[in-house]
Structure formats: structure tokens, C-alpha cells
One Martini backbone bead per residue (centre of mass of N, CA, C, O) as a GRO file, in nm:
protein
  111
    1MET     BB    1   0.100   0.034   0.016
    2GLU     BB    2   0.040   0.369   0.008
    3LEU     BB    3   0.054   0.657   0.180
    4ARG     BB    4  -0.172   0.815   0.014
    5GLU     BB    5  -0.392   0.576   0.100
    6CYS     BB    6  -0.368   0.658   0.395
    7LYS     BB    7  -0.520   0.663   0.716
    8PHE     BB    8  -0.545   0.861   1.019
    9TYR     BB    9  -0.624   0.837   1.374
   10CYS     BB   10  -0.803   1.061   1.617
   11SER     BB   11  -0.921   1.049   1.990
   12GLY     BB   12  -0.679   1.092   2.162
   13ARG     BB   13  -0.531   0.882   2.386
   14GLU     BB   14  -0.645   0.601   2.260
   15MET     BB   15  -0.634   0.748   1.959
   16ASN     BB   16  -0.327   0.761   1.773
   17PHE     BB   17  -0.044   0.942   1.622
   18ALA     BB   18   0.296   0.914   1.492
   19VAL     BB   19   0.568   1.091   1.329
   20PHE     BB   20   0.852   0.953   1.154
   21SER     BB   21   1.154   1.106   1.010
   22ASP     BB   22   1.409   1.246   0.784
   23ASP     BB   23   1.176   1.460   0.739
   24LEU     BB   24   0.944   1.660   0.673
   25CYS     BB   25   0.594   1.650   0.761
   26ARG     BB   26   0.240   1.639   0.681
   27ALA     BB   27  -0.054   1.677   0.866
   28MET     BB   28  -0.377   1.627   0.725
   29TYR     BB   29  -0.684   1.731   0.759
   30LEU     BB   30  -1.007   1.594   0.665
   31GLU     BB   31  -1.196   1.469   0.912
   32SER     BB   32  -1.494   1.386   1.095
   33ILE     BB   33  -1.606   1.101   1.288
   34PRO     BB   34  -1.881   0.966   1.413
   35LEU     BB   35  -1.931   0.753   1.712
   36PRO     BB   36  -2.226   0.661   1.844
   37MET     BB   37  -2.171   0.418   2.038
   38ILE     BB   38  -1.931   0.613   2.198
   39GLN     BB   39  -1.942   0.917   2.169
   40ILE     BB   40  -1.725   1.002   1.926
   41GLN     BB   41  -1.459   1.166   1.773
   42VAL     BB   42  -1.285   1.118   1.459
   43ASP     BB   43  -0.987   1.203   1.326
   44VAL     BB   44  -0.870   1.261   0.992
   45TYR     BB   45  -0.559   1.170   0.828
   46GLU     BB   46  -0.282   1.273   0.629
   47ILE     BB   47   0.039   1.208   0.480
   48GLU     BB   48   0.301   1.443   0.383
   49PRO     BB   49   0.587   1.433   0.241
   50GLY     BB   50   0.874   1.550   0.187
   51ARG     BB   51   1.099   1.594  -0.074
   52ASN     BB   52   1.346   1.464   0.127
   53THR     BB   53   1.210   1.207   0.183
   54HIS     BB   54   1.268   0.843   0.253
   55TRP     BB   55   1.109   0.802   0.535
   56VAL     BB   56   0.817   0.658   0.717
   57LEU     BB   57   0.697   0.648   1.055
   58ILE     BB   58   0.412   0.491   1.207
   59LYS     BB   59   0.247   0.538   1.519
   60GLN     BB   60  -0.017   0.341   1.640
   61ARG     BB   61  -0.289   0.399   1.868
   62ASP     BB   62  -0.507   0.139   2.028
   63GLY     BB   63  -0.504   0.178   2.321
   64GLU     BB   64  -0.267  -0.069   2.407
   65LYS     BB   65  -0.198  -0.067   2.099
   66ASN     BB   66   0.076  -0.095   1.882
   67ASN     BB   67   0.147   0.034   1.547
   68PHE     BB   68   0.369  -0.021   1.273
   69LYS     BB   69   0.463   0.192   0.993
   70VAL     BB   70   0.648   0.168   0.684
   71PHE     BB   71   0.784   0.407   0.447
   72VAL     BB   72   0.936   0.388   0.122
   73ARG     BB   73   1.108   0.528  -0.119
   74ARG     BB   74   0.989   0.509  -0.474
   75GLY     BB   75   1.054   0.766  -0.606
   76ASN     BB   76   0.728   0.916  -0.568
   77ARG     BB   77   0.686   0.680  -0.372
   78PHE     BB   78   0.527   0.524  -0.074
   79ILE     BB   79   0.608   0.212   0.054
   80GLU     BB   80   0.501  -0.044   0.227
   81ASN     BB   81   0.660  -0.197   0.512
   82LYS     BB   82   0.788  -0.414   0.705
   83VAL     BB   83   0.985  -0.357   0.962
   84ARG     BB   84   1.135  -0.644   0.956
   85ARG     BB   85   1.202  -0.594   0.622
   86ILE     BB   86   1.390  -0.393   0.653
   87SER     BB   87   1.676  -0.282   0.662
   88LYS     BB   88   1.921  -0.274   0.892
   89GLN     BB   89   2.009   0.013   0.833
   90LEU     BB   90   1.730   0.146   0.868
   91GLN     BB   91   1.681   0.053   1.153
   92ARG     BB   92   1.929   0.197   1.273
   93THR     BB   93   1.852   0.481   1.185
   94ILE     BB   94   1.587   0.503   1.339
   95LEU     BB   95   1.702   0.423   1.627
   96HIS     BB   96   1.909   0.653   1.635
   97ARG     BB   97   1.705   0.893   1.599
   98PHE     BB   98   1.478   0.701   1.784
   99PRO     BB   99   1.548   0.541   2.071
  100LYS     BB  100   1.258   0.526   2.219
  101LEU     BB  101   1.141   0.299   2.016
  102ARG     BB  102   1.273   0.028   2.078
  103PRO     BB  103   1.091  -0.106   2.300
  104GLU     BB  104   0.827  -0.093   2.133
  105MET     BB  105   0.919  -0.247   1.880
  106ILE     BB  106   1.004  -0.504   2.027
  107SER     BB  107   0.734  -0.561   2.189
  108SER     BB  108   0.568  -0.564   1.899
  109HIS     BB  109   0.746  -0.721   1.682
  110ALA     BB  110   0.864  -0.521   1.451
  111VAL     BB  111   1.192  -0.615   1.457
   0.00000   0.00000   0.00000
């Protein structure tokens, strides 16, 4: 899947996301979706990488569960890869740049 096809959701502390990258990215608000069963609004975003971005890592939280998605530039596209399948060099680069992610990524079996 491509990054431009993905949507990310935020409804406060229980459901949110964080963006990590090697260059600036823009989180663009798209809409709010009401969830009537639990009476909450969920904001929907898409991520637009900067023109010098080579990779984007998204950490999604849904309750107690963290999910990591990594997108790597291929030409003008950002293609999703399994975190454990990206190169060891890119894994080291990400964890060097954002060392506090290591315990979470390891505990979620992402690396």
C-alpha cells in the first residue's frame, strides 16, 4: 500500500498516531467521523512527506496496542514495508534517530 492511500485516526489519548521521518512531513486534517456507539469524534488525517523524505514511520495507538507502519520512498511513491523486513541499515538509522522507539518496537515484535 502507498502512504498517500492511508488514513490515520485520532480521538485523543486512546487512539492517536505519531509520525517519525528523516525529513519534515505534514499531517493534513481531512474530516471528523462521529462514532455514535461510543459517542466520540474521530479525526482523520493523511500524511504528506517532504520532498527530501526517504522514509516515514507511523506509530499508531489504539487503546493499549501500538502498531508500526513504515513507508520507504521508491521514486515519487512511498511504499509500505513490514518494519521487520526493511534493511538492517534503515532499522539502525531509525533507532539511532529515535532511540526511545526501540523498546516499543521490540515489544510489539515490529523489529
